[in-house]
Every structure is written in structure tokens, then in C-alpha cells.
C-alpha positions as a Markdown table, in Angstrom:
| # | Residue | x | y | z |
|---|---|---|---|---|
| 1 | Met | 123.4 | 155.6 | 84.3 |
| 2 | Ala | 122.0 | 152.8 | 86.8 |
| 3 | Gln | 118.9 | 151.3 | 85.7 |
| 4 | Ala | 115.9 | 151.3 | 87.7 |
| 5 | Pro | 115.0 | 148.4 | 90.1 |
| 6 | Ile | 112.1 | 146.4 | 88.6 |
| 7 | Gln | 109.0 | 146.8 | 90.8 |
| 8 | Val | 106.6 | 143.3 | 91.8 |
| 9 | Val | 102.5 | 144.0 | 91.7 |
| 10 | Trp | 100.8 | 141.3 | 92.7 |
| 11 | Phe | 97.7 | 140.5 | 91.7 |
| 12 | Lys | 95.9 | 138.6 | 94.7 |
| 13 | Arg | 92.3 | 137.7 | 94.0 |
| 14 | Asp | 91.6 | 139.1 | 89.8 |
| 15 | Leu | 93.7 | 140.9 | 86.9 |
| 16 | Arg | 91.7 | 144.0 | 87.2 |
| 17 | Ile | 93.7 | 147.3 | 86.1 |
| 18 | His | 91.5 | 150.1 | 85.0 |
| 19 | Asp | 91.4 | 150.5 | 88.8 |
| 20 | His | 94.5 | 149.3 | 90.4 |
| 21 | Ala | 96.2 | 152.8 | 91.9 |
| 22 | Pro | 99.5 | 150.9 | 93.1 |
| 23 | Leu | 99.8 | 149.4 | 89.5 |
| 24 | Ala | 99.7 | 152.8 | 87.8 |
| 25 | Asn | 101.6 | 154.3 | 90.5 |
| 26 | Val | 104.9 | 151.5 | 89.4 |
| 27 | Ala | 103.9 | 151.7 | 85.8 |
| 28 | Ala | 105.1 | 155.6 | 86.6 |
| 29 | Ala | 107.8 | 154.6 | 88.5 |
| 30 | Gly | 109.6 | 152.5 | 86.4 |
| 31 | Pro | 109.9 | 149.1 | 84.9 |
| 32 | Met | 107.0 | 146.2 | 86.8 |
| 33 | Leu | 106.5 | 142.8 | 86.8 |
| 34 | Pro | 103.1 | 142.2 | 87.0 |
| 35 | Leu | 102.8 | 138.3 | 89.2 |
| 36 | Phe | 99.8 | 136.5 | 89.5 |
| 37 | Ala | 99.3 | 133.2 | 90.9 |
| 38 | Ile | 96.3 | 131.0 | 91.0 |
| 39 | Glu | 95.3 | 128.9 | 94.4 |
| 40 | Pro | 94.0 | 125.4 | 94.1 |
| 41 | Glu | 90.6 | 127.3 | 95.4 |
| 42 | Gln | 90.4 | 129.3 | 92.4 |
| 43 | Trp | 90.8 | 126.4 | 90.0 |
| 44 | Gln | 87.4 | 124.6 | 92.0 |
| 45 | Ala | 85.8 | 127.0 | 91.8 |
């Protein structure tokens, strides 16, 4: 049996999960990797 590919969900500006449709869709489909990369401007805010 082939293993499902890992899907990446990119959180651009916030980490909300309660109303994040792409996150819900990917989570229902199989393995996923949530990704959040903080930008230098966010550290300065």
C-alpha cells in the first residue's frame, strides 16, 4: 500500500486554526506539515 504524500500548510501571518479551511481540508486528506516562518518585521513589531 502506497503512503499518502505529506501536504504542507503555510501559516503566513497568524496561527489561527478555528476558521482555516485549507488546514481542515489537508488534515482530512492525510499527513500534513504545518509551517510557520516568522519574518524579521514581525519580531520588530
